[in-house]
C-alpha positions as CSV (number, residue, x, y, z in Angstrom):
1,M,-31.3,-70.4,-2.4
2,K,-31.9,-68.0,0.3
3,R,-29.6,-65.2,0.7
4,P,-27.6,-65.2,4.2
5,S,-28.4,-62.3,6.4
6,P,-25.9,-59.4,6.8
7,P,-23.1,-60.5,9.1
8,Y,-23.5,-57.2,11.4
9,P,-26.7,-55.4,12.8
10,M,-28.5,-52.4,11.2
11,W,-27.3,-50.1,14.2
12,F,-23.7,-50.6,12.9
13,A,-24.5,-49.0,9.3
14,Y,-26.3,-46.0,11.3
15,L,-23.1,-45.7,13.3
16,F,-21.2,-45.3,10.2
17,A,-23.5,-42.6,8.8
18,I,-23.6,-40.6,11.8
19,L,-20.2,-40.6,13.1
20,P,-18.9,-38.0,10.4
21,M,-21.5,-35.5,12.0
22,V,-20.9,-35.9,15.6
23,T,-18.7,-32.8,15.7
24,W,-21.0,-30.3,14.3
25,W,-20.1,-27.9,17.0
26,A,-16.6,-27.9,15.8
27,S,-17.3,-24.0,14.7
28,G,-19.5,-21.3,15.4
29,L,-22.0,-20.5,12.7
30,F,-20.9,-19.4,9.0
31,D,-22.1,-16.2,7.2
32,L,-24.1,-15.7,5.5
33,D,-27.0,-18.0,5.4
34,E,-26.4,-19.8,8.7
35,G,-25.7,-16.4,10.3
36,F,-29.1,-15.0,9.1
37,Y,-31.1,-18.3,10.5
38,G,-29.0,-18.1,13.9
39,A,-29.9,-14.4,14.3
40,V,-33.5,-14.8,13.4
41,T,-34.0,-17.8,15.8
42,A,-32.1,-15.7,18.6
43,E,-34.5,-12.9,18.1
44,M,-37.7,-15.1,17.9
45,L,-36.7,-16.3,21.4
46,R,-36.2,-12.8,22.6
47,R,-39.4,-11.4,21.3
48,G,-41.4,-14.6,21.9
49,D,-43.2,-14.3,18.7
50,F,-43.3,-17.6,16.9
51,I,-45.0,-16.5,13.9
52,T,-43.1,-13.6,12.1
53,P,-39.5,-13.9,11.5
54,Y,-37.4,-10.9,12.4
55,Y,-33.9,-10.1,11.9
56,N,-32.0,-7.3,13.5
57,G,-35.4,-5.7,14.6
58,S,-37.3,-6.0,11.0
59,P,-39.4,-8.5,9.6
60,W,-37.4,-11.3,7.6
61,F,-39.3,-13.4,5.1
62,E,-36.4,-15.0,3.2
63,K,-37.3,-18.5,4.6
64,P,-40.4,-20.0,5.9
65,I,-40.7,-20.8,9.5
66,L,-39.7,-24.4,9.9
67,L,-36.0,-24.3,10.5
68,Y,-36.7,-21.7,13.3
69,W,-39.5,-23.7,15.0
70,L,-37.0,-26.7,14.8
71,A,-33.9,-24.9,16.2
72,T,-35.7,-22.7,18.9
73,P,-35.9,-25.4,21.5
74,F,-32.5,-26.6,21.1
75,M,-30.9,-22.9,21.0
76,K,-32.9,-22.5,24.4
77,I,-31.6,-25.6,26.0
78,F,-28.0,-26.0,24.4
79,G,-27.2,-22.1,23.4
80,I,-25.8,-20.7,20.1
81,W,-22.8,-23.0,20.1
82,I,-24.4,-26.4,20.0
83,G,-28.1,-25.9,19.5
84,P,-28.4,-24.2,16.2
85,R,-27.4,-27.1,14.0
86,I,-29.0,-29.9,15.8
87,P,-32.3,-29.9,13.7
88,S,-30.2,-30.5,10.6
89,V,-28.3,-33.3,12.4
90,L,-31.7,-35.0,13.4
91,C,-33.3,-34.7,9.9
92,T,-30.3,-36.3,8.3
93,I,-30.2,-39.1,10.6
94,A,-34.1,-39.5,10.0
95,L,-33.2,-39.6,6.5
96,Y,-31.0,-42.5,6.9
97,V,-33.8,-44.4,8.6
98,L,-36.6,-43.6,6.3
99,C,-34.5,-44.6,3.1
100,S,-33.2,-47.8,5.0
101,K,-36.6,-49.1,5.8
102,F,-37.9,-48.3,2.6
103,A,-35.2,-50.3,1.1
104,K,-35.7,-53.3,3.5
105,R,-39.5,-53.2,2.6
106,H,-39.1,-53.1,-1.3
107,L,-35.6,-54.5,-2.1
108,G,-34.0,-56.4,1.1
109,E,-31.9,-56.1,4.1
110,W,-28.4,-56.1,2.2
111,Q,-29.9,-53.0,0.6
112,A,-31.2,-51.2,3.5
113,R,-27.8,-51.4,5.0
114,H,-26.0,-50.5,1.6
115,V,-28.3,-47.1,1.2
116,V,-27.2,-45.8,4.7
117,Y,-23.6,-46.4,3.5
118,C,-24.3,-44.6,0.2
119,L,-26.1,-41.6,2.2
120,G,-23.5,-41.8,5.0
121,S,-20.2,-41.1,2.7
122,S,-21.9,-38.4,0.4
123,L,-20.1,-35.1,1.2
124,L,-23.3,-32.9,0.1
125,I,-25.5,-35.0,2.7
126,L,-22.7,-34.8,5.5
127,I,-21.9,-31.3,4.9
128,L,-25.4,-29.6,4.9
129,G,-26.2,-32.4,7.9
130,R,-23.7,-30.4,9.8
131,L,-25.2,-26.9,9.0
132,M,-27.9,-24.7,10.2
133,M,-29.5,-24.7,6.8
134,T,-33.0,-25.3,5.5
135,D,-32.2,-27.8,3.1
136,A,-31.7,-31.1,5.5
137,A,-35.3,-30.6,6.5
138,L,-36.6,-30.1,3.1
139,N,-34.5,-33.0,1.8
140,L,-36.0,-35.2,4.6
141,A,-39.7,-33.7,3.7
142,L,-39.3,-34.6,-0.1
143,T,-37.9,-37.7,0.8
144,G,-40.6,-38.8,2.9
145,A,-43.3,-37.6,0.4
146,F,-41.7,-39.7,-2.5
147,L,-41.1,-42.8,-0.4
148,S,-44.7,-42.8,1.1
149,F,-46.2,-42.1,-2.1
150,W,-44.5,-45.0,-3.6
151,N,-45.9,-47.1,-0.5
152,H,-49.4,-45.8,-1.2
153,L,-48.9,-47.2,-5.0
154,N,-47.4,-50.2,-3.9
155,P,-48.8,-51.1,-0.4
156,A,-47.7,-54.1,1.6
157,A,-49.9,-57.2,1.4
158,D,-50.3,-57.2,5.1
159,E,-50.7,-53.5,5.5
160,K,-54.1,-52.7,7.3
161,R,-54.4,-49.1,6.5
162,P,-53.0,-48.5,3.0
163,T,-54.6,-45.0,2.4
164,S,-52.5,-43.8,5.5
165,N,-49.4,-43.7,3.1
166,V,-51.1,-40.7,0.9
167,L,-52.0,-39.0,4.3
168,L,-48.3,-39.4,5.2
169,T,-47.4,-38.0,1.6
170,A,-49.5,-35.0,2.1
171,F,-48.1,-34.4,5.4
172,F,-44.6,-34.5,4.3
173,L,-45.3,-32.1,1.4
174,G,-46.7,-29.6,3.8
175,I,-43.6,-30.0,5.9
176,G,-41.7,-29.4,2.7
177,V,-43.7,-26.1,2.3
178,L,-42.8,-24.9,5.7
179,A,-39.3,-25.6,5.1
180,K,-38.7,-23.8,1.9
181,G,-42.0,-22.9,0.3
182,P,-43.9,-23.9,-2.5
183,V,-41.0,-25.5,-4.4
184,A,-42.0,-28.6,-2.5
185,L,-44.9,-29.0,-4.5
186,L,-43.6,-27.7,-7.6
187,L,-41.0,-30.6,-7.4
188,F,-43.6,-33.3,-6.4
189,A,-46.0,-32.5,-9.2
190,P,-44.2,-33.5,-12.3
191,I,-42.7,-36.4,-10.5
192,A,-46.0,-37.7,-9.8
193,A,-47.4,-37.1,-13.4
194,L,-44.5,-39.0,-14.9
195,T,-45.1,-41.8,-12.8
196,Y,-48.8,-42.2,-13.7
197,Y,-47.7,-41.9,-17.4
198,Q,-44.9,-44.5,-17.1
199,N,-47.0,-47.1,-15.1
200,P,-50.6,-47.6,-16.4
201,E,-51.0,-50.6,-13.8
202,L,-50.4,-48.2,-10.9
203,R,-53.2,-45.6,-12.1
204,P,-56.1,-47.1,-10.2
205,K,-54.5,-46.1,-6.9
206,F,-53.1,-42.7,-7.6
207,F,-56.5,-40.8,-6.5
208,K,-57.4,-43.1,-3.6
209,G,-57.6,-41.0,-0.7
210,F,-57.1,-37.8,-2.4
211,L,-59.5,-35.5,-0.7
212,P,-58.2,-36.4,3.0
213,A,-55.0,-36.0,1.7
214,L,-55.7,-32.6,0.3
215,L,-57.1,-31.6,3.7
216,V,-54.0,-32.9,5.4
217,L,-51.8,-30.8,3.0
218,I,-53.8,-27.6,3.6
219,A,-53.9,-28.0,7.4
220,T,-50.1,-28.6,7.6
221,I,-49.3,-25.6,5.5
222,S,-51.7,-23.4,7.2
223,T,-50.0,-24.0,10.4
224,W,-47.9,-21.0,9.7
225,Y,-48.7,-19.3,6.4
226,V,-52.3,-18.4,7.6
227,P,-51.4,-16.8,10.8
228,C,-48.3,-15.3,9.2
229,Y,-50.3,-13.6,6.4
230,L,-52.9,-12.3,9.1
231,A,-50.0,-10.6,11.0
232,N,-48.3,-9.0,8.2
233,G,-50.6,-9.1,5.0
234,Q,-49.7,-8.1,1.7
235,D,-46.0,-7.4,2.9
236,F,-45.9,-11.4,3.6
237,V,-47.4,-11.9,0.0
238,Q,-45.0,-9.7,-1.5
239,K,-41.5,-10.1,0.2
240,F,-41.8,-14.0,0.7
241,L,-44.3,-15.5,-1.9
242,I,-43.3,-13.4,-4.8
243,D,-39.8,-12.0,-4.0
244,Q,-38.3,-15.0,-2.5
245,N,-39.9,-17.9,-4.6
246,L,-41.5,-16.7,-7.8
247,K,-38.8,-14.2,-8.8
248,R,-35.9,-16.7,-7.8
249,F,-36.9,-19.3,-10.3
250,T,-37.9,-16.9,-13.1
251,G,-34.7,-15.1,-12.7
252,G,-35.3,-12.1,-10.2
253,D,-32.5,-13.4,-8.0
254,A,-29.5,-11.9,-9.8
255,A,-27.1,-12.6,-7.1
256,H,-27.4,-16.3,-7.6
257,S,-28.0,-16.2,-11.5
258,L,-25.8,-17.4,-14.0
259,G,-27.6,-17.4,-17.3
260,L,-27.1,-19.8,-20.0
261,A,-23.4,-20.2,-18.9
262,G,-24.8,-22.0,-15.5
263,L,-26.5,-25.0,-17.2
264,P,-23.7,-27.2,-16.4
265,F,-23.4,-25.9,-13.1
266,Y,-24.7,-29.1,-11.1
267,I,-22.8,-31.8,-13.1
268,P,-19.6,-31.4,-11.3
269,I,-21.3,-30.8,-8.0
270,L,-23.5,-34.2,-8.4
271,L,-20.4,-36.2,-9.2
272,I,-18.6,-34.9,-6.1
273,A,-21.8,-35.6,-3.9
274,V,-22.0,-39.1,-5.0
275,I,-18.4,-40.0,-4.8
276,P,-17.5,-43.0,-4.3
277,W,-20.6,-45.2,-4.9
278,G,-22.1,-43.1,-7.5
279,L,-19.2,-43.2,-9.8
280,T,-18.5,-46.8,-9.4
281,E,-22.3,-47.8,-9.9
282,A,-23.1,-45.2,-12.5
283,R,-23.3,-47.8,-15.6
284,R,-25.2,-50.1,-13.7
285,I,-27.7,-47.4,-12.3
286,W,-28.2,-46.3,-15.9
287,Q,-28.8,-49.9,-17.4
288,S,-30.9,-50.5,-14.6
289,K,-33.2,-47.2,-14.6
290,S,-36.2,-49.1,-16.7
291,A,-35.6,-52.5,-15.3
292,T,-38.7,-52.4,-12.8
293,P,-41.4,-49.8,-11.9
294,L,-39.5,-48.9,-8.8
295,N,-36.2,-48.1,-10.5
296,R,-38.3,-46.0,-13.0
297,Y,-39.6,-44.0,-10.2
298,L,-36.4,-43.4,-8.5
299,F,-34.6,-42.5,-11.6
300,T,-37.5,-40.0,-12.7
301,W,-37.4,-38.6,-9.3
302,A,-33.7,-38.0,-9.5
303,A,-33.7,-36.6,-13.1
304,T,-36.7,-34.3,-12.7
305,I,-35.2,-32.5,-9.8
306,F,-31.7,-32.2,-11.4
307,L,-33.4,-30.9,-14.6
308,F,-35.9,-28.5,-12.6
309,F,-32.6,-26.7,-11.1
310,T,-30.7,-27.0,-14.0
311,V,-33.1,-24.8,-15.9
312,S,-33.8,-22.4,-13.0
313,S,-32.4,-19.1,-13.1
314,A,-31.2,-19.1,-9.3
315,K,-28.4,-21.8,-8.4
316,L,-26.6,-22.7,-5.4
317,P,-24.7,-26.3,-4.9
318,H,-27.0,-27.3,-2.1
319,Y,-30.3,-26.9,-4.2
320,I,-29.9,-30.6,-5.7
321,L,-29.4,-32.4,-2.3
322,P,-33.1,-34.1,-3.0
323,V,-31.4,-35.7,-5.9
324,I,-29.1,-38.1,-3.6
325,A,-31.7,-40.3,-1.8
326,P,-33.1,-41.9,-5.1
327,L,-29.6,-42.3,-6.4
328,A,-28.5,-43.8,-3.1
329,I,-31.3,-46.3,-3.4
330,L,-30.5,-47.3,-6.8
331,A,-26.7,-47.6,-6.2
332,A,-27.5,-49.7,-3.0
333,N,-29.4,-52.0,-5.0
334,S,-26.7,-52.3,-7.2
335,L,-24.0,-52.9,-4.7
336,A,-26.2,-55.7,-2.9
337,T,-26.0,-57.8,-5.8
338,K,-22.4,-57.8,-5.9
339,E,-20.4,-60.7,-4.5
340,K,-17.8,-58.4,-3.0
341,S,-18.3,-55.0,-1.4
342,N,-16.2,-52.8,0.7
343,A,-19.4,-52.0,2.6
344,R,-19.6,-55.7,4.0
345,N,-16.1,-55.2,5.5
346,P,-16.5,-53.8,9.1
347,Q,-13.0,-52.6,9.2
348,V,-13.4,-50.7,5.8
349,V,-16.6,-49.0,6.7
350,V,-15.1,-47.5,10.2
351,G,-12.2,-46.5,8.6
352,V,-14.2,-44.4,5.9
353,A,-16.3,-42.9,8.8
354,I,-13.5,-41.9,10.8
355,L,-11.6,-40.3,7.6
356,L,-15.0,-38.4,6.6
357,L,-15.2,-37.2,10.2
358,F,-11.7,-35.8,10.4
359,L,-11.8,-34.4,7.0
360,I,-15.1,-32.5,7.4
361,S,-14.3,-31.4,11.0
362,G,-10.7,-30.1,9.8
363,L,-12.4,-28.0,6.8
364,Q,-15.1,-26.6,9.0
365,T,-12.7,-25.6,11.8
366,S,-10.0,-24.3,9.5
367,Y,-12.5,-22.2,7.4
368,Y,-13.9,-20.6,10.6
369,V,-10.6,-19.5,11.7
370,Q,-9.1,-18.5,8.4
371,S,-12.1,-16.5,7.5
372,G,-12.2,-14.5,10.3
373,Q,-15.5,-15.4,11.7
374,A,-13.9,-17.0,14.8
375,E,-12.3,-13.7,15.9
376,A,-15.2,-11.7,15.2
377,H,-17.3,-14.2,17.6
378,T,-14.6,-13.9,20.1
379,I,-14.3,-10.2,20.0
380,A,-18.2,-9.9,20.2
381,L,-18.2,-12.1,23.2
382,R,-15.6,-9.6,25.2
383,H,-17.4,-6.5,24.0
384,P,-21.3,-7.2,24.6
385,E,-21.6,-3.4,24.8
386,I,-21.5,-3.0,20.9
387,D,-24.4,-1.0,19.7
388,T,-23.4,-0.5,16.0
389,V,-21.6,-2.4,13.0
390,F,-19.9,-0.1,10.7
391,R,-18.8,-0.7,7.0
392,L,-18.6,-4.6,7.6
393,S,-19.6,-5.4,4.0
394,R,-17.4,-4.9,0.8
395,Q,-17.0,-1.4,0.3
396,E,-16.5,1.1,-2.6
397,K,-12.9,2.3,-2.7
398,E,-13.7,5.8,-1.1
399,L,-15.4,4.2,1.9
400,A,-12.9,1.6,2.5
401,T,-10.3,-1.0,1.2
402,G,-12.2,-1.4,-2.3
403,T,-11.3,-5.2,-2.1
404,T,-13.6,-7.7,-3.6
405,N,-13.0,-10.2,-0.8
406,L,-16.2,-12.4,-0.8
407,Q,-15.7,-13.2,3.0
408,E,-16.5,-9.5,3.6
409,T,-20.1,-9.9,4.5
410,S,-22.5,-8.1,6.7
411,L,-21.7,-10.8,9.4
412,P,-25.2,-11.5,10.7
413,S,-24.0,-14.2,13.0
414,L,-22.3,-11.6,15.1
415,I,-26.1,-10.3,15.9
416,M,-26.8,-13.7,16.9
417,V,-23.8,-13.8,19.4
418,L,-24.5,-10.0,21.0
419,N,-28.0,-11.5,21.1
420,K,-29.7,-8.0,20.5
421,S,-30.6,-5.8,17.5
422,V,-27.6,-3.2,16.6
423,A,-27.4,-0.1,14.4
424,E,-25.8,-0.6,11.1
425,S,-24.2,2.4,9.3
426,D,-21.4,3.2,6.5
427,D,-21.6,6.8,7.2
428,P,-19.7,8.1,10.2
429,K,-22.2,11.3,10.3
430,T,-25.2,9.1,11.5
431,L,-23.5,7.6,14.3
432,K,-24.5,8.5,18.0
433,P,-22.2,10.0,20.5
434,N,-20.5,7.3,22.4
435,S,-21.5,4.4,20.3
436,V,-19.5,1.5,20.6
437,I,-18.7,0.4,17.0
438,F,-17.8,-3.1,15.6
439,T,-15.9,-2.8,12.1
440,R,-13.2,-4.2,9.9
441,T,-9.6,-3.1,10.2
442,G,-8.7,-0.1,8.2
443,R,-12.0,1.5,8.1
444,V,-11.9,4.1,10.6
445,K,-10.0,7.3,9.8
446,P,-7.7,8.9,12.4
447,E,-9.2,12.2,12.0
448,W,-12.6,11.0,13.5
449,E,-10.6,11.0,16.8
450,W,-12.5,7.7,18.2
451,T,-11.1,5.7,21.1
452,I,-9.9,2.2,20.2
453,L,-11.1,-0.5,22.5
454,E,-9.8,-3.7,20.6
455,N,-7.4,-3.9,17.7
456,G,-7.8,-7.4,16.4
457,R,-6.3,-9.0,13.1
458,N,-9.5,-8.5,11.2
459,Y,-11.7,-6.4,13.2
460,E,-11.7,-3.4,15.6
461,V,-14.1,-2.1,18.4
462,W,-14.2,1.6,18.7
463,R,-16.2,4.2,20.8
464,T,-17.3,7.4,18.8
465,K,-16.6,10.8,20.3
466,P,-18.8,11.8,23.3
């Protein structure tokens, strides 16, 4: 018997998933990562140089170009309070659309709606979708690559140009390399190899269109890597390809390395990320992981990325974001087979969306205020003459308070708010006369005889002696 269609349209599912993100502007950017990305994008707009990223007057190769390219038009049009996070919001919405269309094509209409509910209730998806980070764009690119690759292996019967799927896979992989570097290729390769091994019946289609796809991949990557290398030479190779990519995976990133103690790091993060659907459907997902070639593919995708970052030396919570999409599709297929599901009740769906909206917006705003960043940005707006930041990061005892407060960062977002390069100093002897100094409270000594311009709760503005 044919199953009845869902009682409400697809746009209702999208509305549920989008609603918790609509207040992405509830706060200014957070430091450190968002602050750096915002400052780099602002400087890119000032310089008119859209190839070499700069931070505070110096080349900055911690991340590739994609986020800056995406953010520049929105920051230009909407400013620094609304514009910076729009690319992540749009990438997350595009993720919903890609996954729902894939689920509808291969599984059914109910699964298409359920996958949007699953993605739209994942805290990891929602939080990173509201931040100016590279992860939402990378996640969209990787998900697009994996989904189009499966479409390449399993083209629809009425599809006129099935080879276009592998070209799309190559394009998405190239976008992933522009988003966060070669890690996109490192994640795709083992999953493709395992799929080839697990599904002998699909092997004849693996290499169809390989050469054109390779050309598309190279062309996409070359839009930035080639001109940036020509502009910066060996400095680009060393600082970006070696320091920021190779060394991070092999253990060179000491700040984010946990050693053997970090092996279980992602287990609690994944459990939180898939609440509530992942926990209720975990047993059914595990039981169905080999039921069909598609299930094997989705499970291999999720497990491989999870293991990749588990054995990687550098660890941050958001690294496993690409694990959520395949798990959401598996969970959606499981949920769609149930006779009863809360996702079919419009009142429950709307209530969950509103709850997530208030929860995430409240946490975002409260952290922005209590961390002192709201105060810092307000002071910077009142004192555009600030030309030097002084002892902002955590200091040794002889230089300042000697505290270990993790919120005592260099505040790169301050440079975005000031919209100019500033001097950075920890030594008062290096400061120029009549400099306007932004610093934390308690880090200026009375014997220096500077003039106080503003005395806030966490920050102060001073003018040095003439």
